[in-house]
VOTOR-223531 format. One record per residue: residue in one letter; x, y, z of N, C-alpha, C in turn. Coordinates in nm, 3 decimals, decimal comma. Example, Ala and Ser with C-alpha at 12.3 -4.5 7.8 and 13.67 -1.06 7.14 Angstrom:
// residues 2
<node><residu>A</residu><n_px>1,319</n_px><n_py>-0,569</n_py><n_pz>0,780</n_pz><ca_px>1,230</ca_px><ca_py>-0,450</ca_py><ca_pz>0,780</ca_pz><c_px>1,320</c_px><c_py>-0,330</c_py><c_pz>0,780</c_pz></node>
<node><residu>S</residu><n_px>1,285</n_px><n_py>-0,225</n_py><n_pz>0,708</n_pz><ca_px>1,367</ca_px><ca_py>-0,106</ca_py><ca_pz>0,714</ca_pz><c_px>1,290</c_px><c_py>0,003</c_py><c_pz>0,787</c_pz></node>
// end
This chain:
// residues 74
<node><residu>M</residu><n_px>-4,676</n_px><n_py>16,579</n_py><n_pz>9,631</n_pz><ca_px>-4,569</ca_px><ca_py>16,515</ca_py><ca_pz>9,500</ca_pz><c_px>-4,434</c_px><c_py>16,578</c_py><c_pz>9,590</c_pz></node>
<node><residu>S</residu><n_px>-4,319</n_px><n_py>16,491</n_py><n_pz>9,556</n_pz><ca_px>-4,195</ca_px><ca_py>16,508</ca_py><ca_pz>9,584</ca_pz><c_px>-4,120</c_px><c_py>16,619</c_py><c_pz>9,491</c_pz></node>
<node><residu>L</residu><n_px>-4,010</n_px><n_py>16,636</n_py><n_pz>9,544</n_pz><ca_px>-3,956</ca_px><ca_py>16,748</ca_py><ca_pz>9,438</ca_pz><c_px>-3,901</c_px><c_py>16,684</c_py><c_pz>9,341</c_pz></node>
<node><residu>H</residu><n_px>-3,866</n_px><n_py>16,528</n_py><n_pz>9,369</n_pz><ca_px>-3,850</ca_px><ca_py>16,477</ca_py><ca_pz>9,227</ca_pz><c_px>-3,921</c_px><c_py>16,470</c_py><c_pz>9,132</c_pz></node>
<node><residu>D</residu><n_px>-4,078</n_px><n_py>16,442</n_py><n_pz>9,133</n_pz><ca_px>-4,166</ca_px><ca_py>16,413</ca_py><ca_pz>9,041</ca_pz><c_px>-4,181</c_px><c_py>16,549</c_py><c_pz>8,985</c_pz></node>
<node><residu>D</residu><n_px>-4,178</n_px><n_py>16,672</n_py><n_pz>9,066</n_pz><ca_px>-4,194</ca_px><ca_py>16,816</ca_py><ca_pz>9,045</ca_pz><c_px>-4,077</c_px><c_py>16,809</c_py><c_pz>8,923</c_pz></node>
<node><residu>L</residu><n_px>-3,983</n_px><n_py>16,834</n_py><n_pz>8,948</n_pz><ca_px>-3,881</ca_px><ca_py>16,791</ca_py><ca_pz>8,828</ca_pz><c_px>-3,915</c_px><c_py>16,718</c_py><c_pz>8,689</c_pz></node>
<node><residu>T</residu><n_px>-3,935</n_px><n_py>16,621</n_py><n_pz>8,744</n_pz><ca_px>-3,948</ca_px><ca_py>16,507</ca_py><ca_pz>8,615</ca_pz><c_px>-4,101</c_px><c_py>16,575</c_py><c_pz>8,510</c_pz></node>
<node><residu>A</residu><n_px>-4,175</n_px><n_py>16,638</n_py><n_pz>8,607</n_pz><ca_px>-4,269</ca_px><ca_py>16,694</ca_py><ca_pz>8,549</ca_pz><c_px>-4,257</c_px><c_py>16,821</c_py><c_pz>8,473</c_pz></node>
<node><residu>V</residu><n_px>-4,200</n_px><n_py>16,906</n_py><n_pz>8,505</n_pz><ca_px>-4,132</ca_px><ca_py>17,012</ca_py><ca_pz>8,451</ca_pz><c_px>-4,020</c_px><c_py>16,956</c_py><c_pz>8,352</c_pz></node>
<node><residu>R</residu><n_px>-3,928</n_px><n_py>16,879</n_py><n_pz>8,363</n_pz><ca_px>-3,891</ca_px><ca_py>16,833</ca_py><ca_pz>8,245</ca_pz><c_px>-3,956</c_px><c_py>16,768</c_py><c_pz>8,148</c_pz></node>
<node><residu>R</residu><n_px>-4,051</n_px><n_py>16,701</n_py><n_pz>8,197</n_pz><ca_px>-4,128</ca_px><ca_py>16,606</ca_py><ca_pz>8,059</ca_pz><c_px>-4,220</c_px><c_py>16,750</c_py><c_pz>7,986</c_pz></node>
<node><residu>D</residu><n_px>-4,238</n_px><n_py>16,856</n_py><n_pz>8,037</n_pz><ca_px>-4,321</ca_px><ca_py>16,973</ca_py><ca_pz>8,012</ca_pz><c_px>-4,229</c_px><c_py>17,063</c_py><c_pz>7,918</c_pz></node>
<node><residu>L</residu><n_px>-4,110</n_px><n_py>17,046</n_py><n_pz>7,959</n_pz><ca_px>-4,045</ca_px><ca_py>17,172</ca_py><ca_pz>7,898</ca_pz><c_px>-4,016</c_px><c_py>17,103</c_py><c_pz>7,764</c_pz></node>
<node><residu>D</residu><n_px>-3,940</n_px><n_py>16,935</n_py><n_pz>7,769</n_pz><ca_px>-3,898</ca_px><ca_py>16,916</ca_py><ca_pz>7,622</ca_pz><c_px>-4,059</c_px><c_py>16,904</c_py><c_pz>7,559</c_pz></node>
<node><residu>Q</residu><n_px>-4,103</n_px><n_py>16,872</n_py><n_pz>7,618</n_pz><ca_px>-4,281</ca_px><ca_py>16,909</ca_py><ca_pz>7,465</ca_pz><c_px>-4,309</c_px><c_py>17,011</c_py><c_pz>7,436</c_pz></node>
<node><residu>L</residu><n_px>-4,240</n_px><n_py>17,112</n_py><n_pz>7,530</n_pz><ca_px>-4,256</ca_px><ca_py>17,277</ca_py><ca_pz>7,479</ca_pz><c_px>-4,161</c_px><c_py>17,295</c_py><c_pz>7,365</c_pz></node>
<node><residu>T</residu><n_px>-4,022</n_px><n_py>17,273</n_py><n_pz>7,396</n_pz><ca_px>-3,943</ca_px><ca_py>17,255</ca_py><ca_pz>7,278</ca_pz><c_px>-3,938</c_px><c_py>17,181</c_py><c_pz>7,161</c_pz></node>
<node><residu>R</residu><n_px>-4,046</n_px><n_py>17,063</n_py><n_pz>7,162</n_pz><ca_px>-4,059</ca_px><ca_py>16,994</ca_py><ca_pz>7,041</ca_pz><c_px>-4,176</c_px><c_py>17,060</c_py><c_pz>6,976</c_pz></node>
<node><residu>T</residu><n_px>-4,274</n_px><n_py>17,133</n_py><n_pz>7,061</n_pz><ca_px>-4,420</ca_px><ca_py>17,219</ca_py><ca_pz>6,973</ca_pz><c_px>-4,322</c_px><c_py>17,344</c_py><c_pz>6,904</c_pz></node>
<node><residu>V</residu><n_px>-4,218</n_px><n_py>17,396</n_py><n_pz>6,942</n_pz><ca_px>-4,129</ca_px><ca_py>17,525</ca_py><ca_pz>6,921</ca_pz><c_px>-4,099</c_px><c_py>17,481</c_py><c_pz>6,837</c_pz></node>
<node><residu>E</residu><n_px>-3,978</n_px><n_py>17,393</n_py><n_pz>6,852</n_pz><ca_px>-3,913</ca_px><ca_py>17,330</ca_py><ca_pz>6,691</ca_pz><c_px>-4,010</c_px><c_py>17,285</c_py><c_pz>6,548</c_pz></node>
<node><residu>R</residu><n_px>-4,131</n_px><n_py>17,247</n_py><n_pz>6,623</n_pz><ca_px>-4,229</ca_px><ca_py>17,216</ca_py><ca_pz>6,492</ca_pz><c_px>-4,294</c_px><c_py>17,291</c_py><c_pz>6,423</c_pz></node>
<node><residu>L</residu><n_px>-4,337</n_px><n_py>17,427</n_py><n_pz>6,502</n_pz><ca_px>-4,380</ca_px><ca_py>17,586</ca_py><ca_pz>6,469</ca_pz><c_px>-4,298</c_px><c_py>17,662</c_py><c_pz>6,361</c_pz></node>
<node><residu>E</residu><n_px>-4,155</n_px><n_py>17,604</n_py><n_pz>6,430</n_pz><ca_px>-4,034</ca_px><ca_py>17,706</ca_py><ca_pz>6,348</ca_pz><c_px>-4,006</c_px><c_py>17,648</c_py><c_pz>6,210</c_pz></node>
<node><residu>R</residu><n_px>-4,025</n_px><n_py>17,473</n_py><n_pz>6,209</n_pz><ca_px>-4,016</ca_px><ca_py>17,437</ca_py><ca_pz>6,039</ca_pz><c_px>-4,167</c_px><c_py>17,459</c_py><c_pz>5,982</c_pz></node>
<node><residu>Q</residu><n_px>-4,259</n_px><n_py>17,471</n_py><n_pz>6,047</n_pz><ca_px>-4,371</ca_px><ca_py>17,555</ca_py><ca_pz>5,975</ca_pz><c_px>-4,383</c_px><c_py>17,652</c_py><c_pz>5,916</c_pz></node>
<node><residu>A</residu><n_px>-4,313</n_px><n_py>17,772</n_py><n_pz>5,992</n_pz><ca_px>-4,304</ca_px><ca_py>17,900</ca_py><ca_pz>5,994</ca_pz><c_px>-4,185</c_px><c_py>17,887</c_py><c_pz>5,878</c_pz></node>
<node><residu>G</residu><n_px>-4,136</n_px><n_py>17,839</n_py><n_pz>5,833</n_pz><ca_px>-4,025</ca_px><ca_py>17,776</ca_py><ca_pz>5,752</ca_pz><c_px>-4,068</c_px><c_py>17,769</c_py><c_pz>5,561</c_pz></node>
<node><residu>R</residu><n_px>-4,173</n_px><n_py>17,716</n_py><n_pz>5,592</n_pz><ca_px>-4,226</ca_px><ca_py>17,722</ca_py><ca_pz>5,453</ca_pz><c_px>-4,336</c_px><c_py>17,850</c_py><c_pz>5,432</c_pz></node>
<node><residu>P</residu><n_px>-4,314</n_px><n_py>17,845</n_py><n_pz>5,308</n_pz><ca_px>-4,350</ca_px><ca_py>17,997</ca_py><ca_pz>5,194</ca_pz><c_px>-4,551</c_px><c_py>17,969</c_py><c_pz>5,235</c_pz></node>
<node><residu>R</residu><n_px>-4,548</n_px><n_py>18,086</n_py><n_pz>5,288</n_pz><ca_px>-4,722</ca_px><ca_py>18,097</ca_py><ca_pz>5,334</ca_pz><c_px>-4,810</c_px><c_py>18,124</c_py><c_pz>5,210</c_pz></node>
<node><residu>P</residu><n_px>-4,918</n_px><n_py>18,071</n_py><n_pz>5,207</n_pz><ca_px>-5,004</ca_px><ca_py>18,079</ca_py><ca_pz>5,082</ca_pz><c_px>-5,022</c_px><c_py>18,237</c_py><c_pz>4,999</c_pz></node>
<node><residu>A</residu><n_px>-5,079</n_px><n_py>18,264</n_py><n_pz>4,914</n_pz><ca_px>-5,044</ca_px><ca_py>18,437</ca_py><ca_pz>4,919</ca_pz><c_px>-5,194</c_px><c_py>18,447</c_py><c_pz>4,923</c_pz></node>
<node><residu>A</residu><n_px>-5,193</n_px><n_py>18,618</n_py><n_pz>4,986</n_pz><ca_px>-5,315</ca_px><ca_py>18,651</ca_py><ca_pz>5,028</ca_pz><c_px>-5,423</c_px><c_py>18,650</c_py><c_pz>4,933</c_pz></node>
<node><residu>P</residu><n_px>-5,560</n_px><n_py>18,626</n_py><n_pz>4,895</n_pz><ca_px>-5,643</ca_px><ca_py>18,670</ca_py><ca_pz>4,755</ca_pz><c_px>-5,611</c_px><c_py>18,778</c_py><c_pz>4,758</c_pz></node>
<node><residu>A</residu><n_px>-5,685</n_px><n_py>18,834</n_py><n_pz>4,609</n_pz><ca_px>-5,643</ca_px><ca_py>18,965</ca_py><ca_pz>4,518</ca_pz><c_px>-5,748</c_px><c_py>19,069</c_py><c_pz>4,624</c_pz></node>
<node><residu>A</residu><n_px>-5,852</n_px><n_py>19,001</n_py><n_pz>4,667</n_pz><ca_px>-5,938</ca_px><ca_py>19,123</ca_py><ca_pz>4,690</ca_pz><c_px>-5,864</c_px><c_py>19,198</c_py><c_pz>4,817</c_pz></node>
<node><residu>E</residu><n_px>-5,790</n_px><n_py>19,083</n_py><n_pz>4,885</n_pz><ca_px>-5,735</ca_px><ca_py>19,169</ca_py><ca_pz>5,063</ca_pz><c_px>-5,650</c_px><c_py>19,280</c_py><c_pz>5,022</c_pz></node>
<node><residu>S</residu><n_px>-5,547</n_px><n_py>19,246</n_py><n_pz>4,876</n_pz><ca_px>-5,479</ca_px><ca_py>19,310</ca_py><ca_pz>4,851</ca_pz><c_px>-5,457</c_px><c_py>19,409</c_py><c_pz>4,775</c_pz></node>
<node><residu>D</residu><n_px>-5,594</n_px><n_py>19,442</n_py><n_pz>4,707</n_pz><ca_px>-5,594</ca_px><ca_py>19,569</ca_py><ca_pz>4,601</ca_pz><c_px>-5,662</c_px><c_py>19,669</c_py><c_pz>4,687</c_pz></node>
<node><residu>P</residu><n_px>-5,545</n_px><n_py>19,804</n_py><n_pz>4,620</n_pz><ca_px>-5,502</ca_px><ca_py>19,888</ca_py><ca_pz>4,717</ca_pz><c_px>-5,635</c_px><c_py>20,021</c_py><c_pz>4,661</c_pz></node>
<node><residu>S</residu><n_px>-5,748</n_px><n_py>19,949</n_py><n_pz>4,569</n_pz><ca_px>-5,829</ca_px><ca_py>20,033</ca_py><ca_pz>4,541</ca_pz><c_px>-5,969</c_px><c_py>20,023</c_py><c_pz>4,655</c_pz></node>
<node><residu>R</residu><n_px>-5,915</n_px><n_py>19,887</n_py><n_pz>4,710</n_pz><ca_px>-6,038</ca_px><ca_py>19,863</ca_py><ca_pz>4,817</ca_pz><c_px>-6,014</c_px><c_py>19,938</c_py><c_pz>4,964</c_pz></node>
<node><residu>M</residu><n_px>-5,874</n_px><n_py>20,018</n_py><n_pz>4,985</n_pz><ca_px>-5,874</ca_px><ca_py>20,110</ca_py><ca_pz>5,075</ca_pz><c_px>-5,942</c_px><c_py>20,192</c_py><c_pz>5,116</c_pz></node>
<node><residu>V</residu><n_px>-5,977</n_px><n_py>20,206</n_py><n_pz>5,240</n_pz><ca_px>-6,043</ca_px><ca_py>20,356</ca_py><ca_pz>5,287</ca_pz><c_px>-5,922</c_px><c_py>20,417</c_py><c_pz>5,340</c_pz></node>
<node><residu>G</residu><n_px>-5,967</n_px><n_py>20,541</n_py><n_pz>5,321</n_pz><ca_px>-5,864</ca_px><ca_py>20,655</ca_py><ca_pz>5,368</ca_pz><c_px>-5,942</c_px><c_py>20,699</c_py><c_pz>5,511</c_pz></node>
<node><residu>V</residu><n_px>-5,836</n_px><n_py>20,750</n_py><n_pz>5,612</n_pz><ca_px>-5,860</ca_px><ca_py>20,790</ca_py><ca_pz>5,747</ca_pz><c_px>-5,815</c_px><c_py>20,932</c_py><c_pz>5,760</c_pz></node>
<node><residu>P</residu><n_px>-5,904</n_px><n_py>21,028</n_py><n_pz>5,762</n_pz><ca_px>-5,854</ca_px><ca_py>21,176</ca_py><ca_pz>5,802</ca_pz><c_px>-5,760</c_px><c_py>21,188</c_py><c_pz>5,910</c_pz></node>
<node><residu>D</residu><n_px>-5,687</n_px><n_py>21,264</n_py><n_pz>5,916</n_pz><ca_px>-5,585</ca_px><ca_py>21,327</ca_py><ca_pz>6,046</ca_pz><c_px>-5,686</c_px><c_py>21,446</c_py><c_pz>6,108</c_pz></node>
<node><residu>T</residu><n_px>-5,807</n_px><n_py>21,480</n_py><n_pz>6,048</n_pz><ca_px>-5,855</ca_px><ca_py>21,603</ca_py><ca_pz>6,095</ca_pz><c_px>-5,930</c_px><c_py>21,525</c_py><c_pz>6,225</c_pz></node>
<node><residu>P</residu><n_px>-5,940</n_px><n_py>21,619</n_py><n_pz>6,348</n_pz><ca_px>-6,004</ca_px><ca_py>21,565</ca_py><ca_pz>6,456</ca_pz><c_px>-6,173</c_px><c_py>21,557</c_py><c_pz>6,430</c_pz></node>
<node><residu>Y</residu><n_px>-6,227</n_px><n_py>21,457</n_py><n_pz>6,480</n_pz><ca_px>-6,348</ca_px><ca_py>21,432</ca_py><ca_pz>6,483</ca_pz><c_px>-6,427</c_px><c_py>21,583</c_py><c_pz>6,530</c_pz></node>
<node><residu>D</residu><n_px>-6,531</n_px><n_py>21,573</n_py><n_pz>6,452</n_pz><ca_px>-6,624</ca_px><ca_py>21,733</ca_py><ca_pz>6,519</ca_pz><c_px>-6,708</c_px><c_py>21,641</c_py><c_pz>6,652</c_pz></node>
<node><residu>S</residu><n_px>-6,689</n_px><n_py>21,768</n_py><n_pz>6,759</n_pz><ca_px>-6,701</ca_px><ca_py>21,686</ca_py><ca_pz>6,891</ca_pz><c_px>-6,842</c_px><c_py>21,689</c_py><c_pz>6,889</c_pz></node>
<node><residu>T</residu><n_px>-6,935</n_px><n_py>21,734</n_py><n_pz>6,829</n_pz><ca_px>-7,105</ca_px><ca_py>21,711</ca_py><ca_pz>6,840</ca_pz><c_px>-7,135</c_px><c_py>21,604</c_py><c_pz>6,803</c_pz></node>
<node><residu>L</residu><n_px>-7,052</n_px><n_py>21,478</n_py><n_pz>6,759</n_pz><ca_px>-7,091</ca_px><ca_py>21,323</ca_py><ca_pz>6,716</ca_pz><c_px>-7,104</c_px><c_py>21,262</c_py><c_pz>6,845</c_pz></node>
<node><residu>W</residu><n_px>-7,073</n_px><n_py>21,312</n_py><n_pz>6,997</n_pz><ca_px>-7,048</ca_px><ca_py>21,319</ca_py><ca_pz>7,081</ca_pz><c_px>-7,146</c_px><c_py>21,352</c_py><c_pz>7,205</c_pz></node>
<node><residu>T</residu><n_px>-7,188</n_px><n_py>21,419</n_py><n_pz>7,165</n_pz><ca_px>-7,296</ca_px><ca_py>21,481</ca_py><ca_pz>7,251</ca_pz><c_px>-7,381</c_px><c_py>21,387</c_py><c_pz>7,336</c_pz></node>
<node><residu>D</residu><n_px>-7,445</n_px><n_py>21,312</n_py><n_pz>7,251</n_pz><ca_px>-7,536</ca_px><ca_py>21,251</ca_py><ca_pz>7,368</ca_pz><c_px>-7,469</c_px><c_py>21,073</c_py><c_pz>7,390</c_pz></node>
<node><residu>S</residu><n_px>-7,340</n_px><n_py>21,073</n_py><n_pz>7,394</n_pz><ca_px>-7,300</ca_px><ca_py>20,942</ca_py><ca_pz>7,415</ca_pz><c_px>-7,294</c_px><c_py>20,956</c_py><c_pz>7,591</c_pz></node>
<node><residu>D</residu><n_px>-7,296</n_px><n_py>20,848</n_py><n_pz>7,621</n_pz><ca_px>-7,235</ca_px><ca_py>20,807</ca_py><ca_pz>7,767</ca_pz><c_px>-7,057</c_px><c_py>20,776</c_py><c_pz>7,788</c_pz></node>
<node><residu>D</residu><n_px>-6,985</n_px><n_py>20,805</n_py><n_pz>7,875</n_pz><ca_px>-6,854</ca_px><ca_py>20,710</ca_py><ca_pz>7,884</ca_pz><c_px>-6,830</c_px><c_py>20,599</c_py><c_pz>7,877</c_pz></node>
<node><residu>E</residu><n_px>-6,790</n_px><n_py>20,558</n_py><n_pz>7,800</n_pz><ca_px>-6,845</ca_px><ca_py>20,416</ca_py><ca_pz>7,814</ca_pz><c_px>-6,694</c_px><c_py>20,345</c_py><c_pz>7,926</c_pz></node>
<node><residu>G</residu><n_px>-6,754</n_px><n_py>20,239</n_py><n_pz>7,969</n_pz><ca_px>-6,727</ca_px><ca_py>20,201</ca_py><ca_pz>8,089</ca_pz><c_px>-6,770</c_px><c_py>20,255</c_py><c_pz>8,263</c_pz></node>
<node><residu>L</residu><n_px>-6,798</n_px><n_py>20,397</n_py><n_pz>8,198</n_pz><ca_px>-6,837</ca_px><ca_py>20,466</ca_py><ca_pz>8,340</ca_pz><c_px>-7,021</c_px><c_py>20,507</c_py><c_pz>8,343</c_pz></node>
<node><residu>G</residu><n_px>-7,053</n_px><n_py>20,508</n_py><n_pz>8,265</n_pz><ca_px>-7,218</ca_px><ca_py>20,457</ca_py><ca_pz>8,227</ca_pz><c_px>-7,288</c_px><c_py>20,592</c_py><c_pz>8,227</c_pz></node>
<node><residu>A</residu><n_px>-7,372</n_px><n_py>20,592</n_py><n_pz>8,270</n_pz><ca_px>-7,460</ca_px><ca_py>20,778</ca_py><ca_pz>8,217</ca_pz><c_px>-7,373</c_px><c_py>20,859</c_py><c_pz>8,289</c_pz></node>
<node><residu>R</residu><n_px>-7,427</n_px><n_py>20,994</n_py><n_pz>8,269</n_pz><ca_px>-7,300</ca_px><ca_py>21,137</ca_py><ca_pz>8,344</ca_pz><c_px>-7,447</c_px><c_py>21,176</c_py><c_pz>8,434</c_pz></node>
<node><residu>D</residu><n_px>-7,550</n_px><n_py>21,154</n_py><n_pz>8,469</n_pz><ca_px>-7,664</ca_px><ca_py>21,169</ca_py><ca_pz>8,524</ca_pz><c_px>-7,689</c_px><c_py>21,007</c_py><c_pz>8,655</c_pz></node>
<node><residu>R</residu><n_px>-7,666</n_px><n_py>20,950</n_py><n_pz>8,647</n_pz><ca_px>-7,662</ca_px><ca_py>20,849</ca_py><ca_pz>8,681</ca_pz><c_px>-7,525</c_px><c_py>20,764</c_py><c_pz>8,813</c_pz></node>
<node><residu>R</residu><n_px>-7,515</n_px><n_py>20,763</n_py><n_pz>8,906</n_pz><ca_px>-7,439</ca_px><ca_py>20,676</ca_py><ca_pz>9,028</ca_pz><c_px>-7,399</c_px><c_py>20,521</c_py><c_pz>8,977</c_pz></node>
<node><residu>A</residu><n_px>-7,287</n_px><n_py>20,484</n_py><n_pz>8,998</n_pz><ca_px>-7,267</ca_px><ca_py>20,351</ca_py><ca_pz>9,023</ca_pz><c_px>-7,291</c_px><c_py>20,272</c_py><c_pz>9,124</c_pz></node>
<node><residu>P</residu><n_px>-7,324</n_px><n_py>20,169</n_py><n_pz>9,106</n_pz><ca_px>-7,393</ca_px><ca_py>20,104</ca_py><ca_pz>9,222</ca_pz><c_px>-7,265</c_px><c_py>20,091</c_py><c_pz>9,353</c_pz></node>
// end
């Protein structure tokens, strides 16, 4: 492709991107549908404590991505 062809293709793609962004902005301006009541019901929320987990929970686990402790990676 020549430089002129490349610039024409970039200009066309940029115009298409601009139109798409404008369309998405118009759609985003619309009111969003309300969330179902079950999703926003505070009684269904589960609290997560800030206290550290008991380290014995992890005694038999392998390090994720590193494999087992007694084996070597290939």
